[in-house]
Steps between C-alpha positions, in 0.01 A plus 500: 500500500658604829868579447571587862703264715375443852690642796616149583629442148687830501649409836618165364668674203678746728610233746638276226684790338662593834604138547648487151692824541631407846575130456540437126650815347824496707588143394340471156818564300694247709253217445475585130875504456558175688190324360406367841164435660418758773427270794550779754257733323250215469504460877412866542233474231347210691480717811306746283264224387589543131564143377167339421309811603214396271454167679186471714543589866463136608825423315691792644433756229323834508237403245601783267320532168671491161478878490664536840775260394552716191547803726760314707682369193513845342668654805753217538599509133527878498792461742659178373348239268746223591428489872143606436453183295647285778236633739204494264584152366562322831165330449521467123278212394278527806217627282455145375466375856267778605267435208526126445687347795355289777462631853784272604730643233420856599556429870835331432654725237364854548573593866878436467510766224345774712712393799817545297592133547462396135506632145311342212495522124311410184685274255358546150758597233747250357812527283291439186160621624437858599204676343361167374411336831350196325847405373637410842679166535498468878264215576358317799383140509296326766675213678268365765417784735785721378580732210840458338631815328770529235615804303660845517367846576674824402500862622326409825465783751619393848637186337805444723355653817145362479372232735219375275365560153174467308622309195317499168538159338343266250297227667272379219692500169241292314199731534365655181451849643827692466437687824367217719809288556674715760490520879664699776681308773668623817863394532713562808864592438630238744361209294752250362575572135427873520778740402536876450777685316510876560512717188740795515592779261147635462451844350282616788305404816826343610410477870209273409594134482454323165590138432464195282319214673560132434255220583657154483244240609375735771226329701223687679176368652185508287346760734756751367286537188358854492136503401365262239723281286520623142389854584845651548502707182165666574610559859814666369311733268302629798823533695642720221216752533628574850872476437489716188320767699778470757766547230312806380524638854871420502539696178305796640733497799808505277354783293418690818849449639659611174287814471562596862876467462499681166308793647727521802816490289367753247434749780847454647715479188616833356624577150547833326444677831160349584325183607443267206136483609470850350560364149188423303645177359542362852163633610329318215673176594387535861145590399474199272649263758259608773199496267569153367576365847163624622326347199671165568404525867133551425491210255675280755264599780203423277648160419551431871144606575374274223687202648344568840155537349542206257399718207447333163766710328773446758720285273518771236549770763783309668681463168437864406629617837813286482580587139448874542651541846811300409548717191464813712749364755771436242439835331506696826813324620663577165407868527619513861843381391497757219418782739784389728738499203838344573411473868219263407737266322689403815371352825536817704127555443206258512369568150744263332374216720137593431581503128637145520218382727223639284555264207387188683146639530471458122612137518379302801140395556456515124698713255372824349422312180293241687305775677407655166391159375278456805346845465420435135364155581267643763383773265427246228332257738733213421609221732851398601 
């Protein structure tokens, strides 16, 4: 296996890191504190071609692979996960369109993302349905040549700033197969009956917009159906292979950012007449943080490569990468705060924010417990 990145991939990493340090780092604490969406930074990110960078060139993207997107995500999250998520999720849900959408859907909904004119989202979770996707209540019924949607969605990224959403809903409640009664439908935010209520007070990723969505007799044309009716659940499971790899990359970025800041602080901070980096206890922390971050990185890169190559074991790899990398992220952020001591407990340094931000990687796109279930299921050869 070739572990070397190409010159182009290394250049992309370096360019994205410079962008993050120049445009994100100076304002990260402000957007976190005020819990506001970074529209100004998003404009600059669009000039860099970052939103929807994995879209094909004909839709305004750069055609980046899953691995290359992991490289970009890692560098953004190493500087600030909140704004990093805003950039990396501008086209959240587009995977469903890229894989299952019609040419007309792709031409209408993808170019505005890369042009910075629109933001989209994926509406899956509900107040009573998180890990158990088949428990959703949001439903859509056919009425002539339209779908009529009713229900609520919860914890939706880009919920109050998004222009359209790929909505998971029940369309065939009477089918015998537990997994065959669901479909994904595109819903524009300007439709009558659509509402979004921004969620505030989050522990972390506070710059990223999160909202509850309400669908009250929302009507959309039948051509807004994504892919085949009744195949939404299976579409979503494929979608998760990609998004869980992306979360793993987010976690690697957080771990990287935490270890970098911990090393820098340890070399600068003096106690008992010497740098605290001279103490073996601190050295062991730094060694463990860097080692585990590299291990998480390699597992994540392999998962990304497996998605690109459509390997048979990609579902297990995606879950392993997410579970392990998210654990490493929270541990490294914890240790970074510890190395900073009291200084890490206030917002004068970034590690406190990274500590808060890290936890979400163990929750969204499937909790740690769900990832372990999936890994075991794949090992035992069992179905959903």
